[in-house]
N, C-alpha and C positions, 0 to 999 in steps of 0.2 A: 176881182172876186170870181170870175169864170175859172181861173186857174185853181182856186181853192175847191170849187165844185168838181172839177175834173180829178184833182188829187184825192179828195175825199170820196169820190165815186169809186176809185180804185181800192181805197181802204174798205169801203162798204162792200164791194164785191169780194174782196179777200176775206173779210170777216164772215160773210155768209157762206163762202166756199168751205172755210175751215169748220164752221159749225155744222154744215151739212155733211161733210166728210166724217167728222167725229160722230155725229148722230147715226149715220148709216152704218158705221163700223160697230158702234155700241148696240144698235138695234139688231144687226145681223148676228152678232155674237151673243146676244141676250144679256148684255151687261148694263144694268141700270146706272149709268154714269152720272155722277154729280157734276163733273166738269162740263158735260154737255149743256146743262142749264145755264151756266155762266157764259159759255160761248154763245148760246142762243140769245141771251139777253143783251150781250154786247153787240151781236149782229143786228138785233132789232133796234137798238138805240142808234146804230149807225144809219139804218134806213130812215129813221125819223129825222135825224140831223141832216141827212142828205136831201130829204124832201124840203125841209125848212130852208136850207141853203138855196135850193132850186127855186123855191117860191120867192125868196128875197131877190134873186136875179131877175125873175120875171117882173117883180115890182119895180126894179130899177130900169126896166125897159129892154133887158136882154131877151133874145128869142133863140130857140133851138132851130137848127137847120131843117129839121123835119118835125111837123106837127105831131106825129106819132110819139115823139120823144116824151111828151107830157103824159100820155097814157101809160107808156112803159115805165115812166119814172114814179108815178103815183101808185100804180098797181101793186108794187111790193108792200106798201103800207096796208092796203086793203087785204092782201093775202095774209099778212101777219095777224091782223085782227080776226079774220075768218078762221084761221087755223087755231088761234087761241080759243075761240068758241068751240071748235070741234074737239079740242083737247079736253075741255071741261065736260063736254057731252060724252066723251069716251069713258071717262072715269065714272060718270054717273051710270052708264050702261053696265059697266062691270059690277058696280055695287048693287044694281037692281037685281042681278042674278043671285045675290046672297040675301037670305032672309034677315039675318042679324049678324053683321060683320063683327061686332064686339063679342058675340057668343062663340065665335070660331076659336079653336085652339091657336096658340101663339104661332106655331109653324104655318098653319093655314092662312092666318092674317098676313104673315110675312110674304107668303107666296102670292096672295091676292094683291098686296101692295106692289110687289115686283111686276106682276102682270099688268097692273094699271100704269106703272111708270114706263114699262117697255112699250105699251100701246101709245102712250103720250109721246114718247121719243119718236116712234114711227110716224105719227101724225105730224109732229113738228118738223121732222126731217123732210118729209114730202113737201111741206110748205116751204122750207128753206130751199129745196131744189127748184121749186117754182120761182121763188124770189131770185135765185141766182140766174135763172133763165131770163126773167124779166129785166134784171139789171144789165145783163149782157146786151139785150135788145135796146135798152135805154142808152147804153154807151154807144152802140152802133148808130142808133137814130140821132144821137146828139153829136156825132162826128168824132167820137173818141177813138173808135177802132176803124 
């Protein structure tokens, strides 16, 4: 099972790197990418599965070479939850600036929606970059790199 954890760790890191890169490009170019959200959700699922595999290994009596590995391994899950909360808050802040979004002309509503989506992509991309950093540290402290 440790081999599965290591292999899936690489998959998890790769999924998060791809999602972060896609998000950074979409945000920088101002493109509200639908593909980003699929990549993000795949990356988030890999983090959850990787943590579950790691917890199963600990339950079986396996231990990481460095105790910090546990902190670096679980932190991506926490970052994912926190950035999701920040994403929701960002859209609420954008909507608070408008008295009645439904009363806006169609073009203004589309521009508002685009602004919200781009802000959300930016927040989630920063979260992904932090997750990638933590995953690299988890791999290093776990003896993978």
